[in-house]
C-alpha positions in Angstrom: 55.9 -32.7 -34.9 54.7 -32.6 -38.6 53.2 -36.0 -38.1 51.3 -35.1 -34.9 50.0 -31.9 -36.6 48.8 -33.9 -39.6 47.0 -36.4 -37.3 45.4 -33.5 -35.3 44.1 -31.8 -38.4 42.7 -35.1 -39.7 40.9 -35.7 -36.3 39.3 -32.3 -36.4 38.2 -32.8 -40.0 36.8 -36.2 -39.1 34.8 -34.7 -36.2 33.5 -32.0 -38.5 32.4 -34.5 -41.0 30.7 -36.6 -38.3 28.9 -33.5 -37.1 27.8 -32.6 -40.5 26.6 -36.1 -41.1 24.7 -36.1 -37.8 23.0 -32.8 -38.7 22.2 -34.1 -42.1 20.5 -37.2 -40.7 18.8 -35.5 -37.8 15.3 -34.1 -38.0 14.0 -30.8 -36.7 11.7 -31.0 -33.7 8.0 -30.8 -34.2 5.9 -28.5 -32.0 2.4 -27.5 -31.3 1.4 -24.4 -29.4 -1.1 -25.2 -26.8 -3.3 -23.0 -24.6 -2.7 -20.5 -21.8 -4.0 -21.5 -18.4 -4.1 -20.2 -14.9 -4.6 -16.7 -16.3 -4.7 -13.8 -13.8 -4.6 -10.1 -14.3 -0.7 -10.2 -14.3 0.3 -13.8 -15.1 -0.4 -16.9 -17.1 1.0 -20.4 -17.8 1.8 -21.1 -21.4 1.5 -24.7 -22.7 2.5 -26.6 -25.7 3.9 -29.9 -27.1 7.4 -30.7 -28.4 8.7 -33.8 -30.1 12.6 -33.8 -30.1 12.7 -36.3 -33.0 15.5 -38.2 -31.3 17.9 -35.2 -30.8 18.7 -33.2 -27.7 16.2 -30.3 -27.9 15.5 -27.1 -26.0 12.3 -25.0 -26.2 11.1 -21.5 -25.1 7.9 -19.5 -25.5 7.7 -16.1 -27.3 5.0 -13.7 -26.1 3.9 -10.1 -26.4 1.0 -7.8 -27.2 1.4 -8.5 -31.0 2.8 -11.1 -33.4 6.1 -9.2 -33.0 6.2 -10.7 -29.5 9.1 -8.9 -27.9 9.6 -11.2 -24.9 10.5 -14.8 -24.3 10.9 -17.3 -21.6 14.3 -18.9 -20.8 15.4 -22.0 -22.7 14.4 -25.4 -21.2 15.3 -28.9 -22.2 12.7 -31.2 -23.8 14.9 -34.2 -23.8 15.9 -36.3 -26.9 13.0 -38.6 -27.2 10.9 -39.5 -30.2 7.5 -38.7 -28.8 5.7 -35.5 -28.1 6.2 -34.2 -24.5 4.1 -31.6 -22.8 6.0 -28.3 -22.1 5.0 -25.1 -20.2 6.4 -21.9 -18.9 5.1 -19.3 -16.4 5.0 -15.6 -17.5 4.5 -12.7 -15.1 4.3 -8.9 -15.2 1.4 -8.9 -17.6 -1.0 -6.0 -18.0 -4.7 -6.5 -17.0 -7.4 -6.5 -19.6 -4.9 -7.1 -22.4 -4.7 -9.6 -25.3 -1.3 -11.4 -25.6 0.1 -13.5 -28.5 2.4 -16.5 -27.8 4.0 -19.5 -29.5 6.4 -22.3 -28.7 9.8 -22.5 -30.4 12.0 -25.6 -30.2 15.6 -26.1 -31.4 17.9 -29.1 -31.9 21.0 -29.9 -34.0 18.9 -29.9 -37.2 17.4 -26.5 -36.6 14.5 -24.6 -35.1 10.7 -25.1 -35.5 8.2 -22.4 -34.7 4.7 -23.2 -33.4 1.5 -21.5 -34.5 0.4 -18.2 -32.9 -2.1 -18.4 -30.2 -3.7 -15.7 -28.0 -5.2 -15.2 -24.5 -6.6 -12.2 -22.7 -5.9 -11.2 -19.1 -9.0 -10.3 -17.1 -9.8 -6.8 -15.9 -8.3 -5.6 -12.7 -11.3 -5.0 -10.3 -11.7 -1.4 -9.1 -10.4 -0.8 -5.6 -9.6 2.0 -3.2 -6.6 3.1 -1.1 -7.8 5.8 1.3 -6.2 7.8 4.1 -6.9 11.0 6.1 -4.2 13.6 6.9 -3.8 14.8 9.6 -5.5 12.3 11.9 -6.6 13.0 14.6 -7.6 16.6 14.2 -7.8 19.5 16.6 -11.4 20.5 17.5 -12.8 22.4 14.6 -9.7 21.8 12.5 -9.2 20.6 9.0 -8.1 17.4 7.4 -8.1 15.8 3.9 -9.4 12.5 2.9 -7.4 11.4 -0.2 -6.4 8.3 -2.0 -6.3 6.4 -5.2 -8.9 4.4 -7.2 -7.1 1.5 -8.9 -8.2 -1.1 -11.5 -9.2 -1.3 -15.1 -11.1 1.8 -16.3 -10.3 3.8 -13.1 -9.3 7.1 -14.9 -12.1 9.6 -15.1 -14.4 7.9 -12.7 -16.7 10.0 -10.5 -16.3 9.4 -6.7 -18.3 10.7 -3.7 -17.1 11.2 -0.1 -19.6 9.9 2.5 -19.6 10.5 6.3 -21.1 9.0 9.4 -20.4 10.7 12.8 -20.2 8.9 16.2 -22.1 6.7 17.4 -22.2 5.4 13.8 -25.8 4.3 14.0 -27.1 6.4 11.1 -26.5 5.4 7.4 -23.6 7.1 5.6 -24.5 10.4 4.0 -22.9 12.2 1.1 -20.5 14.9 2.2 -20.1 17.7 -0.4 -20.0 17.2 -4.1 -18.7 14.3 -6.1 -15.4 14.7 -8.0 -13.7 13.0 -10.9 -10.4 11.2 -10.3 -7.4 12.2 -12.4 -5.7 10.0 -15.0 -3.8 8.2 -12.2 -7.0 7.6 -10.3 -6.2 10.1 -7.5 -8.7 12.1 -5.5 -8.7 14.5 -2.6 -11.6 15.7 -0.4 -11.0 18.5 2.1 -12.8 18.5 5.5 -12.9 22.1 6.6 -14.2 21.8 10.2 -14.3 18.6 12.2 -16.1 18.9 15.5 -16.6 15.2 16.4 -15.1 11.9 15.6 -16.4 10.7 12.2 -16.2 7.7 9.9 -15.5 8.5 6.2 -15.6 6.4 3.1 -15.4 7.0 -0.7 -17.7 5.3 -3.3 -17.8 5.3 -7.1 -20.8 7.0 -8.6 -23.1 5.0 -11.0 -23.8 1.4 -11.7 -21.6 -1.3 -10.1 -20.7 1.0 -7.2 -17.4 0.2 -5.4 -16.9 1.3 -1.8 -13.6 2.0 0.0 -12.6 0.9 3.4 -13.8 3.1 6.3 -11.4 5.7 7.6 -12.0 6.9 11.2 -10.9 10.5 11.8 -10.7 11.5 15.5 -11.7 14.9 16.8 -9.5 16.0 19.7 -10.8 18.0 22.7 -9.5 21.5 23.0 -7.5 22.3 26.2 -6.7 25.7 27.5 -4.6 26.2 30.6 -2.4 28.6 32.5 -0.1 28.5 35.4 0.1 31.0 38.3 3.8 31.6 37.7 6.6 30.5 35.4 9.6 31.9 37.3 9.5 30.7 40.9 11.5 29.9 44.0 12.2 26.2 44.6 9.4 24.6 46.6 6.8 27.3 45.6 3.2 26.2 45.0 2.1 26.7 41.4 -1.6 26.6 40.3 -2.4 24.8 37.1 -5.9 25.7 35.9 -7.9 25.7 32.6 -10.8 24.5 30.6 -11.7 21.7 28.2 -14.0 22.1 25.2 -16.5 20.5 24.5 -17.9 19.7 28.0 -16.4 16.5 29.4 -17.4 16.5 33.1 -16.0 13.6 34.9 -13.2 12.7 32.4 -9.8 12.3 33.8 -7.0 14.8 33.4 -3.3 14.7 34.3 -0.6 17.2 35.0 2.5 15.8 33.3 6.2 16.7 33.3 8.6 15.9 30.6 11.5 13.6 31.5 13.7 13.0 28.5 11.5 11.7 25.7 8.6 10.6 27.9 5.9 12.4 29.9 5.4 11.5 33.6 2.1 12.1 35.4 2.8 14.1 38.6 -0.9 14.9 39.6 -4.4 14.4 38.3 -8.1 14.4 39.0 -11.5 14.6 37.2 -12.9 17.5 35.1 -15.6 19.6 36.8 -18.6 21.5 35.4 -17.8 25.0 34.2 -20.1 26.5 31.4 -22.7 25.0 29.1 -20.0 23.8 26.7 -16.8 23.6 28.8 -15.4 21.7 31.8 -12.7 22.9 34.1 -9.8 21.8 36.1 -7.5 23.3 38.8 -4.6 21.8 40.7 -1.8 23.2 42.9 1.6 21.6 42.8 4.8 22.3 44.8 7.6 22.7 42.2 11.1 22.0 43.3 12.9 21.8 39.9 12.7 23.5 36.6 10.8 21.6 33.9 8.3 21.5 31.1 4.7 20.7 31.9 1.5 19.9 30.0 -2.1 18.8 30.7 -3.4 15.5 29.3 -7.1 14.8 29.1 -8.4 11.2 28.6 -11.7 10.9 26.8 -13.6 7.6 26.5 -17.0 8.6 25.2 -16.3 8.0 21.5 -17.4 11.5 20.4 -13.9 12.9 20.8 -10.4 11.5 21.4 -7.9 12.0 24.1 -5.1 14.6 23.6 -2.5 16.7 25.3 -2.3 20.5 25.6 0.6 22.7 24.6 3.5 23.0 27.0 4.6 25.5 29.7 8.2 25.8 31.0 8.5 26.6 34.7 12.0 27.8 35.8 13.5 27.9 39.3 15.2 31.3 39.4 15.6 31.8 43.1 16.6 29.6 46.0 14.4 29.5 49.0 16.2 31.1 52.1 
């Protein structure tokens, strides 16, 4: 046992001496930090050269917003050759319009070599809009809000202007109200206090190099008023559905609908008829045999307003016909 232990210790010592000898005769890798390419607002490819000097070598890149770096890529093998090899690594999650420092670092059995510091600058993020209108569509004469966010480099504190163009969208966009300044996060909000017809809206930056948002179409619904001749009836009794639609939509189709589960089923319909200077009217008698919830739906296809449904009325069968 003592002989085996002695041999084992001798073997470990020999290996340690061999490793020390190898380290003593090995040479540290040589490196050269290259350039950054394929630079976008949020990513870049870092390049360099590593010569392993005959020993197994790994490399990585350090990068950050100063020479303190603070981030690095994962270690990658550069082989064990004796000539310089091109190395690279992709970095993501960068900040637009920002200068970054980087360098290549290579390590083998002899030690580590650090490359020279280099820099690159990510380009500015172009200004852009995300815009929505809530609610949409809007009840006739109702209110909505056009809101959103201006993104991109230098967005904070920018002045923006709401513009509008009503149906049929043949006239140029015109300013709606006063311009406002976006907050630090680029957010803005424009209230629309009384929408009377379907209108296109957009938001533009004020000043040189104006940027325009996508167009948001906000629909203006027709207003429907209706009544029934009775809500508590005998099964099989005739009930009259009558009412008016504003603004005037003579000839547009309307439907009397009954709720069945989660859907609405049309049970009768016709066309709107003239009523007053600004209203159309409808009237229809139906024989009701079962209790149910009813509404009027008006389809509009002229572009100035959008189709909509009225409020609901519940009709109950309370007596059985003798």
